[in-house]
N, C-alpha and C positions, 0 to 999 in steps of 0.2 A: 658210370650209371648202369643200372641193371637194364637189360633188354628183355622185355616181356610184356605181359598183358594184365591189365586191371579189369576184373570182372565187375564192372560198375553197375549199381542200381540207379537208373535215371529216375528222378522224381518228377512229378508234374510241374509244369511251369518253366522247365528248362528245355531249350532246343539241344539237339545232339552237339551242335557247334558250341553252344554255351558250355556244355560239359567238358569238351575238349579244351576250351580256353581256360577253365578252372584247373584242370589237370596240368596244363602247361605251366601255369603260374605256381602251383604247389610244388611241382618237380623241377621248376626252373630249367625247362628244356623246350625247344621248339618241335622236336621230333615226337609228335603225338598225333594219333589219328584214330577215329572210330571205325567199326566194322559193319555199319548198317544203320541208317537213320531211323530214329523214333520220333513220331509227332510230338510237339510240345506238351500236349495234354496226356500223352501215353506215358506209362511207367514200365519199369522192368529192366531186363538184361540189355546192357549196352557195353560190349567189350571194347576196351580202349587199349590200343597198341602203343608201346613206348619204346623209344630208341630204335635200334635196328630191327626190332620186331614189327615196325611199321611196314616193312617189306612183305609181311604176311597178311596185312589188313585185307587186301582184295581176296586172298584165298579164304580167310575166315568168313568174309561177307557172302561167299557163295553157298554157305551151309544152309540146310533147312532150318526153319524156325518154328517155335510153338507159341501160340497166343491164347489168352483168355479174353473174350470180347463180349460186350453187351450189345444186343441188337434191339433197337426200338422201332416198332411197327407203327405206321400211320403218319409218319413225318419224314419229309425229304428236305435236306438242307443244301446250301451251296458248296459245302466242304465235304459232305458225306459223314460228318460227325456233328455232335451237339454244339460245337464252337461256331458253326456257320449260321447264316440267316435262313429261316424257314421259307421254302419256296412252294411247298405243297403239303397239304394234310388231307387225311381221309379217315372215315370211320373204320374201326377195326372190329371184325368178328373173330375173336380169338379161338382158333381151332387147333388144338395141340397135334392132332394127327396130320393135318395138312402142313403144319410147321415142321414136324418131324420128317415128312416126306420131302419137303423142299430142301431141308438141310442135308438129308441123305443123298439127294441127287447130285451133290458136289463131291461126295466121298470117293477117294481112291481113283481120281481121274484128272486128266488134263482139261483145262478149259481156257477159252480166249477171254481175257479180262481187259476192259478198257480202264486205264489209269484215271484217277480223279484229276480235275483241273488244278486243285490245290495239291500239287506234288512237285518234286524237284526235277522231274524228267525234262530234258531239253528237246524242243522241237524247233528246227530251223535256228538253232543257236540260242534260243530263249527258254528260260525255265517257265513251266506251265503256271506256277503260282504267281509269277510276276505278271503274266497276262490276266490271270483270274482276278488279281487285285485291282486291275483296271476295268473290270467288268467284261472282259473278253472271254468268249467260249469258243474253242476251236475243235475240229475233229481230231481225235487221238487214235492212232492205230492200236487195235487190240493186241495184247501180248499173251503168249502162252505161259500159263502158270500151272502148277500141279498141287492138288490138295491130297496129301497123303492120308490124313485122318481128320475127321470132323465129327463132333458129337455135342449134343445139348447137355449142359451140366446143371442148369436151373431154369425155372420159368416163373415169371411174375406177371400174372394176368392183370393185376390191378394197374400196372404201368404199361401194359401192352408190350412187354419186353421179355427176352430170354437171353441166356448166356451160353456161348459156345466155347469149346476148346478146339483149336485147329492147328494141325501141323502141316506146313506148306513149304513150297520152294521159295528160294530167293526171288524177290521182286513182286511177291504177292501183296496187294493192298487189301487189308482187312476192311477198310472203309468201302471199297468197291465190292468186296464179297458181301458185306451187309446189304448194300443196295441191290445186288444181284439176287440174294435170297428173297428180298422183298418183292422183286419182279416176278419170281417164281410163284409168289402168293398173290400177285396182282395188287400189291400194296406199296406205297412209298415206305422207305425204311432208311434208317440212319444208324451209325455206330455210336454207342455210348462209351462207357469206360473200356480202356484197352490196356492189357498187361502182357508184355512179352516175358514168358517164363523160361524160354530156352532159345539159344542161338548156337547151333552146332554143339560143340562140347561144353559150352558155358551154360550153367543153370542158375536160376534165381535163388536156389538154396544157399549158394556161397558167394552172393554178391556183396558189395561194399558201397555205402553211400559216400557222397562227396564230403560230408561232415566227418565220417569215419576215416576217410582217406587223409584228411587234413591232420589227423592225429597219428596215423600209421605210416603215411607216405610210402617210402621205398619198400617196406616189408609187405605191402599189399600187391606188389608187382610179382606175378608168377613168371619165372623164367620160361622162355620159349621152348627150350628143350624138355621142360617138364610137361608142358602142354602137348607137345608132339614128341612122345617118348620113343623115338627111333634109336637104334644102337649108335653109339658114338665111337669114332675111330680117331685116335690121336696120331698125327703124322709128323715125320721129321725128314730132313734131307731133301732129296730131289722131289719126292712125292708131295712134300709140303709146299715146295715152290710151285709145282704144277697146280696144286689145289688153289693156292692164292692167286694164280693167274687165270683161274676159271677153266683150266684144261680138263679134258676127260681123264679119268683115273682107272687104271687096271687094278682091281682089288679082288681078293679072295673072299667073297661073301655071297650068301644066298638071299640076303635081305633085298627088299625092293627100294628102300630108302635108307640113307645113312647120314648122320651128322658127322661132318669132317671138322676136326679141331686141330689147333696148334697148342703149344704150351701156354699161349696167351689167351686162348679162348676159342669160340666157335668161328669157323671160316664160312660155312654154309651147309645147306642141305643138298645132298647129291642123290640122284635117282638112277636106278639101273636102266641102261639102254643097250641091249644086246650084251656084248662082252665087257662093256665099260660102264662106269658111273659118271654121269654128266651133271653139272650143277643145275639145280632147280631154282634155288634162291641163294644168292651170295650175300653174306653179311659183312 
């Protein structure tokens, strides 16, 4: 089986776990994992790692992400998006200048964000959404996130809403960002539609749907060495044995990272450490 990544387009109505389950069934393998959860109502880029590429899932998940999100002013919900119950509403005086200033105040900076109750974060061993479904609300420690870029792309005064495009660090909740922008305006706010257009090196432009995957299956899997195009070194003899055992290698190379391979395929990704290359990820 090919070891690589499927750049999946997650459609609305599926959880990220649902998408992984479908891919497992289509490919008839258990070694499948995603690289960052998308809410059930959200759509867009959800990279799926297959086979030994699952060892890179955490690394891919660390990458910055880009979203296009609708923010609706005047309404607050239990979930931070339109799927939740309305808990507060207010009249909105739509002031484009104030909205622009509020959005700009988050640009190119770090801020402390409180994750929503309806999230998979664990506190004291329990997922927040499990507590939220029981009607419990607990204090959540704020976490540092970074907004690299944020801009308004459209405005709909009739619906008291506007759309933003935001590039942010791993772990940023756009639902919380919507609420926080509303707070800057002194208004309740919630997130409407959400599309993830980029996750690290994966773009929405070359995604594939689950329906398309069912037709193309293995040809939709991009090999891991293609996604991470480091130089590849084929080894034999004693150095091959050392590499397979995960031992540091003395190699003549100015590269920072190298794919080490045998005649049978990839062994792992090795990273330069002083005078030697040490395994970063063994396959």
